mmCIF file as gemmi writes it, N, C-alpha and C atoms, coordinates in Angstrom:
data_model
loop_
_atom_site.group_PDB
_atom_site.id
_atom_site.type_symbol
_atom_site.label_atom_id
_atom_site.label_alt_id
_atom_site.label_comp_id
_atom_site.label_asym_id
_atom_site.label_entity_id
_atom_site.label_seq_id
_atom_site.pdbx_PDB_ins_code
_atom_site.Cartn_x
_atom_site.Cartn_y
_atom_site.Cartn_z
_atom_site.occupancy
_atom_site.B_iso_or_equiv
_atom_site.pdbx_formal_charge
_atom_site.auth_seq_id
_atom_site.auth_asym_id
_atom_site.pdbx_PDB_model_num
ATOM 1 N N . MET Axp A 1 ? 0.82 -1.16 -0.005 1 0 ? 1 A 1
ATOM 2 C CA . MET Axp A 1 ? 0.011 0.008 -0.003 1 0 ? 1 A 1
ATOM 3 C C . MET Axp A 1 ? 0.859 1.223 -0.01 1 0 ? 1 A 1
ATOM 4 N N . TRP Axp A 2 ? 0.317 2.367 -0.368 1 0 ? 2 A 1
ATOM 5 C CA . TRP Axp A 2 ? 1.055 3.61 -0.385 1 0 ? 2 A 1
ATOM 6 C C . TRP Axp A 2 ? 0.458 4.525 0.732 1 0 ? 2 A 1
ATOM 7 N N . VAL Axp A 3 ? 1.314 5.076 1.562 1 0 ? 3 A 1
ATOM 8 C CA . VAL Axp A 3 ? 0.923 5.939 2.612 1 0 ? 3 A 1
ATOM 9 C C . VAL Axp A 3 ? 1.817 7.18 2.51 1 0 ? 3 A 1
ATOM 10 N N . SER Axp A 4 ? 1.369 8.258 3.137 1 0 ? 4 A 1
ATOM 11 C CA . SER Axp A 4 ? 2.119 9.504 3.106 1 0 ? 4 A 1
ATOM 12 C C . SER Axp A 4 ? 3.255 9.642 4.082 1 0 ? 4 A 1
ATOM 13 N N . SER Axp A 5 ? 3.137 8.916 5.187 1 0 ? 5 A 1
ATOM 14 C CA . SER Axp A 5 ? 4.166 9.009 6.239 1 0 ? 5 A 1
ATOM 15 C C . SER Axp A 5 ? 4.254 7.706 7.049 1 0 ? 5 A 1
ATOM 16 N N . LEU Axp A 6 ? 5.296 7.644 7.802 1 0 ? 6 A 1
ATOM 17 C CA . LEU Axp A 6 ? 5.448 6.466 8.698 1 0 ? 6 A 1
ATOM 18 C C . LEU Axp A 6 ? 4.344 6.332 9.724 1 0 ? 6 A 1
ATOM 19 N N . PRO Axp A 7 ? 3.959 7.453 10.356 1 0 ? 7 A 1
ATOM 20 C CA . PRO Axp A 7 ? 2.817 7.378 11.266 1 0 ? 7 A 1
ATOM 21 C C . PRO Axp A 7 ? 1.571 6.855 10.609 1 0 ? 7 A 1
ATOM 22 N N . ASP Axp A 8 ? 1.344 7.214 9.336 1 0 ? 8 A 1
ATOM 23 C CA . ASP Axp A 8 ? 0.178 6.679 8.604 1 0 ? 8 A 1
ATOM 24 C C . ASP Axp A 8 ? 0.284 5.174 8.421 1 0 ? 8 A 1
ATOM 25 N N . LEU Axp A 9 ? 1.471 4.722 8.121 1 0 ? 9 A 1
ATOM 26 C CA . LEU Axp A 9 ? 1.68 3.263 7.971 1 0 ? 9 A 1
ATOM 27 C C . LEU Axp A 9 ? 1.355 2.548 9.287 1 0 ? 9 A 1
ATOM 28 N N . LEU Axp A 10 ? 1.82 3.056 10.448 1 0 ? 10 A 1
ATOM 29 C CA . LEU Axp A 10 ? 1.513 2.416 11.732 1 0 ? 10 A 1
ATOM 30 C C . LEU Axp A 10 ? 0.006 2.454 11.982 1 0 ? 10 A 1
ATOM 31 N N . ARG Axp A 11 ? -0.646 3.542 11.664 1 0 ? 11 A 1
ATOM 32 C CA . ARG Axp A 11 ? -2.134 3.61 11.84 1 0 ? 11 A 1
ATOM 33 C C . ARG Axp A 11 ? -2.846 2.592 10.974 1 0 ? 11 A 1
ATOM 34 N N . VAL Axp A 12 ? -2.389 2.379 9.722 1 0 ? 12 A 1
ATOM 35 C CA . VAL Axp A 12 ? -3.021 1.425 8.854 1 0 ? 12 A 1
ATOM 36 C C . VAL Axp A 12 ? -2.794 -0.008 9.389 1 0 ? 12 A 1
ATOM 37 N N . GLN Axp A 13 ? -1.584 -0.28 9.845 1 0 ? 13 A 1
ATOM 38 C CA . GLN Axp A 13 ? -1.278 -1.599 10.39 1 0 ? 13 A 1
ATOM 39 C C . GLN Axp A 13 ? -2.147 -1.865 11.674 1 0 ? 13 A 1
ATOM 40 N N . GLU Axp A 14 ? -2.266 -0.859 12.55 1 0 ? 14 A 1
ATOM 41 C CA . GLU Axp A 14 ? -3.139 -1.04 13.762 1 0 ? 14 A 1
ATOM 42 C C . GLU Axp A 14 ? -4.564 -1.263 13.339 1 0 ? 14 A 1
ATOM 43 N N . TRP Axp A 15 ? -5.003 -0.484 12.371 1 0 ? 15 A 1
ATOM 44 C CA . TRP Axp A 15 ? -6.392 -0.625 11.884 1 0 ? 15 A 1
ATOM 45 C C . TRP Axp A 15 ? -6.685 -2.037 11.356 1 0 ? 15 A 1
ATOM 46 N N . LEU Axp A 16 ? -5.744 -2.556 10.509 1 0 ? 16 A 1
ATOM 47 C CA . LEU Axp A 16 ? -5.882 -3.863 10.008 1 0 ? 16 A 1
ATOM 48 C C . LEU Axp A 16 ? -5.944 -4.948 11.069 1 0 ? 16 A 1
ATOM 49 N N . GLU Axp A 17 ? -4.997 -4.83 12.046 1 0 ? 17 A 1
ATOM 50 C CA . GLU Axp A 17 ? -4.968 -5.775 13.109 1 0 ? 17 A 1
ATOM 51 C C . GLU Axp A 17 ? -6.167 -5.711 14.06 1 0 ? 17 A 1
ATOM 52 N N . SER Axp A 18 ? -6.765 -4.566 14.186 1 0 ? 18 A 1
ATOM 53 C CA . SER Axp A 18 ? -8.016 -4.409 14.986 1 0 ? 18 A 1
ATOM 54 C C . SER Axp A 18 ? -9.216 -5.008 14.259 1 0 ? 18 A 1
ATOM 55 N N . ARG Axp A 19 ? -9.232 -4.95 12.953 1 0 ? 19 A 1
ATOM 56 C CA . ARG Axp A 19 ? -10.365 -5.516 12.151 1 0 ? 19 A 1
ATOM 57 C C . ARG Axp A 19 ? -10.222 -6.974 11.892 1 0 ? 19 A 1
ATOM 58 N N . ALA Axp A 20 ? -9.011 -7.51 11.951 1 0 ? 20 A 1
ATOM 59 C CA . ALA Axp A 20 ? -8.834 -8.937 11.649 1 0 ? 20 A 1
ATOM 60 C C . ALA Axp A 20 ? -7.89 -9.476 12.752 1 0 ? 20 A 1
ATOM 61 N N . PRO Axp A 21 ? -8.413 -9.81 13.951 1 0 ? 21 A 1
ATOM 62 C CA . PRO Axp A 21 ? -7.585 -10.249 15.077 1 0 ? 21 A 1
ATOM 63 C C . PRO Axp A 21 ? -6.681 -11.374 14.8 1 0 ? 21 A 1
ATOM 64 N N . SER Axp A 22 ? -6.978 -12.211 13.849 1 0 ? 22 A 1
ATOM 65 C CA . SER Axp A 22 ? -6.158 -13.344 13.55 1 0 ? 22 A 1
ATOM 66 C C . SER Axp A 22 ? -4.948 -12.954 12.582 1 0 ? 22 A 1
ATOM 67 N N . LEU Axp A 23 ? -5.058 -11.756 12.085 1 0 ? 23 A 1
ATOM 68 C CA . LEU Axp A 23 ? -3.977 -11.235 11.211 1 0 ? 23 A 1
ATOM 69 C C . LEU Axp A 23 ? -2.753 -10.894 12.069 1 0 ? 23 A 1
ATOM 70 N N . GLU Axp A 24 ? -1.607 -11.345 11.633 1 0 ? 24 A 1
ATOM 71 C CA . GLU Axp A 24 ? -0.385 -10.973 12.268 1 0 ? 24 A 1
ATOM 72 C C . GLU Axp A 24 ? 0.645 -10.432 11.197 1 0 ? 24 A 1
ATOM 73 N N . ILE Axp A 25 ? 0.99 -9.179 11.342 1 0 ? 25 A 1
ATOM 74 C CA . ILE Axp A 25 ? 1.966 -8.663 10.427 1 0 ? 25 A 1
ATOM 75 C C . ILE Axp A 25 ? 3.308 -8.971 10.918 1 0 ? 25 A 1
ATOM 76 N N . VAL Axp A 26 ? 4.044 -9.77 10.206 1 0 ? 26 A 1
ATOM 77 C CA . VAL Axp A 26 ? 5.313 -10.284 10.63 1 0 ? 26 A 1
ATOM 78 C C . VAL Axp A 26 ? 6.52 -9.534 10.003 1 0 ? 26 A 1
ATOM 79 N N . ASP Axp A 27 ? 6.23 -8.764 8.972 1 0 ? 27 A 1
ATOM 80 C CA . ASP Axp A 27 ? 7.31 -8.009 8.334 1 0 ? 27 A 1
ATOM 81 C C . ASP Axp A 27 ? 6.706 -6.89 7.529 1 0 ? 27 A 1
ATOM 82 N N . SER Axp A 28 ? 7.391 -5.784 7.446 1 0 ? 28 A 1
ATOM 83 C CA . SER Axp A 28 ? 7.03 -4.665 6.526 1 0 ? 28 A 1
ATOM 84 C C . SER Axp A 28 ? 8.277 -3.939 6.078 1 0 ? 28 A 1
ATOM 85 N N . SER Axp A 29 ? 8.199 -3.235 5.004 1 0 ? 29 A 1
ATOM 86 C CA . SER Axp A 29 ? 9.383 -2.55 4.535 1 0 ? 29 A 1
ATOM 87 C C . SER Axp A 29 ? 8.878 -1.159 3.996 1 0 ? 29 A 1
ATOM 88 N N . VAL Axp A 30 ? 9.798 -0.248 3.951 1 0 ? 30 A 1
ATOM 89 C CA . VAL Axp A 30 ? 9.447 1.119 3.498 1 0 ? 30 A 1
ATOM 90 C C . VAL Axp A 30 ? 10.383 1.442 2.331 1 0 ? 30 A 1
ATOM 91 N N . THR Axp A 31 ? 9.787 1.863 1.238 1 0 ? 31 A 1
ATOM 92 C CA . THR Axp A 31 ? 10.531 2.352 0.081 1 0 ? 31 A 1
ATOM 93 C C . THR Axp A 31 ? 10.373 3.84 0.002 1 0 ? 31 A 1
ATOM 94 N N . LEU Axp A 32 ? 11.487 4.549 0.047 1 0 ? 32 A 1
ATOM 95 C CA . LEU Axp A 32 ? 11.429 5.995 0.07 1 0 ? 32 A 1
ATOM 96 C C . LEU Axp A 32 ? 11.139 6.623 -1.264 1 0 ? 32 A 1
ATOM 97 N N . ARG Axp A 33 ? 11.549 5.852 -2.297 1 0 ? 33 A 1
ATOM 98 C CA . ARG Axp A 33 ? 11.321 6.445 -3.683 1 0 ? 33 A 1
ATOM 99 C C . ARG Axp A 33 ? 10.866 5.289 -4.513 1 0 ? 33 A 1
ATOM 100 N N . SER Axp A 34 ? 9.68 5.491 -5.134 1 0 ? 34 A 1
ATOM 101 C CA . SER Axp A 34 ? 9.153 4.47 -6.018 1 0 ? 34 A 1
ATOM 102 C C . SER Axp A 34 ? 9.425 4.904 -7.459 1 0 ? 34 A 1
ATOM 103 N N . ARG Axp A 35 ? 9.989 4.013 -8.216 1 0 ? 35 A 1
ATOM 104 C CA . ARG Axp A 35 ? 10.317 4.352 -9.648 1 0 ? 35 A 1
ATOM 105 C C . ARG Axp A 35 ? 9.04 4.205 -10.494 1 0 ? 35 A 1
ATOM 106 N N . LYS Axp A 36 ? 8.025 3.572 -10.024 1 0 ? 36 A 1
ATOM 107 C CA . LYS Axp A 36 ? 6.791 3.306 -10.772 1 0 ? 36 A 1
ATOM 108 C C . LYS Axp A 36 ? 5.638 4.042 -10.11 1 0 ? 36 A 1
ATOM 109 N N . ARG Axp A 37 ? 4.902 4.785 -10.841 1 0 ? 37 A 1
ATOM 110 C CA . ARG Axp A 37 ? 3.693 5.39 -10.391 1 0 ? 37 A 1
ATOM 111 C C . ARG Axp A 37 ? 2.493 4.768 -11.096 1 0 ? 37 A 1
ATOM 112 N N . MET Axp A 38 ? 1.474 4.468 -10.339 1 0 ? 38 A 1
ATOM 113 C CA . MET Axp A 38 ? 0.308 3.812 -10.917 1 0 ? 38 A 1
ATOM 114 C C . MET Axp A 38 ? -0.246 4.64 -12.048 1 0 ? 38 A 1
ATOM 115 N N . GLY Axp A 39 ? -0.487 4.026 -13.192 1 0 ? 39 A 1
ATOM 116 C CA . GLY Axp A 39 ? -1.143 4.694 -14.29 1 0 ? 39 A 1
ATOM 117 C C . GLY Axp A 39 ? -0.162 5.288 -15.338 1 0 ? 39 A 1
ATOM 118 N N . TRP Axp A 40 ? 1.147 5.226 -15.059 1 0 ? 40 A 1
ATOM 119 C CA . TRP Axp A 40 ? 2.158 5.741 -15.995 1 0 ? 40 A 1
ATOM 120 C C . TRP Axp A 40 ? 2.969 4.631 -16.605 1 0 ? 40 A 1
ATOM 121 N N . GLU Axp A 41 ? 3.238 4.806 -17.915 1 0 ? 41 A 1
ATOM 122 C CA . GLU Axp A 41 ? 4.207 3.911 -18.591 1 0 ? 41 A 1
ATOM 123 C C . GLU Axp A 41 ? 5.595 4.606 -18.438 1 0 ? 41 A 1
ATOM 124 N N . LEU Axp A 42 ? 6.599 3.781 -18.074 1 0 ? 42 A 1
ATOM 125 C CA . LEU Axp A 42 ? 7.895 4.377 -17.886 1 0 ? 42 A 1
ATOM 126 C C . LEU Axp A 42 ? 8.884 3.751 -18.881 1 0 ? 42 A 1
ATOM 127 N N . ASP Axp A 43 ? 9.901 4.545 -19.279 1 0 ? 43 A 1
ATOM 128 C CA . ASP Axp A 43 ? 10.977 3.949 -20.115 1 0 ? 43 A 1
ATOM 129 C C . ASP Axp A 43 ? 12.044 3.331 -19.215 1 0 ? 43 A 1
ATOM 130 N N . THR Axp A 44 ? 13.134 2.769 -19.804 1 0 ? 44 A 1
ATOM 131 C CA . THR Axp A 44 ? 14.102 2.067 -19.007 1 0 ? 44 A 1
ATOM 132 C C . THR Axp A 44 ? 14.826 3.019 -18.063 1 0 ? 44 A 1
ATOM 133 N N . HIS Axp A 45 ? 14.703 4.348 -18.214 1 0 ? 45 A 1
ATOM 134 C CA . HIS Axp A 45 ? 15.337 5.289 -17.282 1 0 ? 45 A 1
ATOM 135 C C . HIS Axp A 45 ? 14.382 5.784 -16.246 1 0 ? 45 A 1
ATOM 136 N N . GLY Axp A 46 ? 13.153 5.259 -16.232 1 0 ? 46 A 1
ATOM 137 C CA . GLY Axp A 46 ? 12.179 5.695 -15.199 1 0 ? 46 A 1
ATOM 138 C C . GLY Axp A 46 ? 11.428 6.935 -15.606 1 0 ? 46 A 1
ATOM 139 N N . ARG Axp A 47 ? 11.559 7.401 -16.829 1 0 ? 47 A 1
ATOM 140 C CA . ARG Axp A 47 ? 10.822 8.588 -17.235 1 0 ? 47 A 1
ATOM 141 C C . ARG Axp A 47 ? 9.491 8.212 -17.842 1 0 ? 47 A 1
ATOM 142 N N . ALA Axp A 48 ? 8.467 9.07 -17.505 1 0 ? 48 A 1
ATOM 143 C CA . ALA Axp A 48 ? 7.067 8.85 -18.019 1 0 ? 48 A 1
ATOM 144 C C . ALA Axp A 48 ? 7.053 8.986 -19.506 1 0 ? 48 A 1
ATOM 145 N N . THR Axp A 49 ? 6.459 7.987 -20.18 1 0 ? 49 A 1
ATOM 146 C CA . THR Axp A 49 ? 6.347 8.019 -21.623 1 0 ? 49 A 1
ATOM 147 C C . THR Axp A 49 ? 4.863 8.083 -22.061 1 0 ? 49 A 1
ATOM 148 N N . GLY Axp A 50 ? 3.977 7.797 -21.158 1 0 ? 50 A 1
ATOM 149 C CA . GLY Axp A 50 ? 2.524 7.835 -21.476 1 0 ? 50 A 1
ATOM 150 C C . GLY Axp A 50 ? 1.732 7.42 -20.282 1 0 ? 50 A 1
ATOM 151 N N . PHE Axp A 51 ? 0.44 7.657 -20.411 1 0 ? 51 A 1
ATOM 152 C CA . PHE Axp A 51 ? -0.505 7.303 -19.341 1 0 ? 51 A 1
ATOM 153 C C . PHE Axp A 51 ? -1.305 6.057 -19.704 1 0 ? 51 A 1
ATOM 154 N N . VAL Axp A 52 ? -1.502 5.21 -18.752 1 0 ? 52 A 1
ATOM 155 C CA . VAL Axp A 52 ? -2.317 3.959 -18.995 1 0 ? 52 A 1
ATOM 156 C C . VAL Axp A 52 ? -3.726 4.31 -18.566 1 0 ? 52 A 1
ATOM 157 N N . THR Axp A 53 ? -4.686 4.014 -19.451 1 0 ? 53 A 1
ATOM 158 C CA . THR Axp A 53 ? -6.111 4.235 -19.103 1 0 ? 53 A 1
ATOM 159 C C . THR Axp A 53 ? -6.674 2.974 -18.476 1 0 ? 53 A 1
ATOM 160 N N . ALA Axp A 54 ? -7.541 3.098 -17.567 1 0 ? 54 A 1
ATOM 161 C CA . ALA Axp A 54 ? -8.222 1.976 -16.967 1 0 ? 54 A 1
ATOM 162 C C . ALA Axp A 54 ? -9.321 1.418 -17.879 1 0 ? 54 A 1
ATOM 163 N N . HIS Axp A 55 ? -9.404 0.142 -17.95 1 0 ? 55 A 1
ATOM 164 C CA . HIS Axp A 55 ? -10.427 -0.534 -18.733 1 0 ? 55 A 1
ATOM 165 C C . HIS Axp A 55 ? -11.573 -1.039 -17.83 1 0 ? 55 A 1
ATOM 166 N N . GLY Axp A 56 ? -12.747 -0.635 -18.013 1 0 ? 56 A 1
ATOM 167 C CA . GLY Axp A 56 ? -13.921 -1.112 -17.214 1 0 ? 56 A 1
ATOM 168 C C . GLY Axp A 56 ? -14.195 -2.552 -17.59 1 0 ? 56 A 1
ATOM 169 N N . GLY Axp A 57 ? -14.806 -3.261 -16.619 1 0 ? 57 A 1
ATOM 170 C CA . GLY Axp A 57 ? -15.101 -4.679 -16.886 1 0 ? 57 A 1
ATOM 171 C C . GLY Axp A 57 ? -16.374 -5.183 -16.395 1 0 ? 57 A 1
């Protein structure tokens, strides 16, 4: 998932655990910079080359 801050991440994890008591989060990681943004096509250098449109189904 994408969150705006580390405190947001902790709130989401706490929310998930409160809604699903059998859920146990055993590991998480943080990526400070994502080379891929949802909806964008990127070239091999990570530059946007176009936008991907969503297809209804």
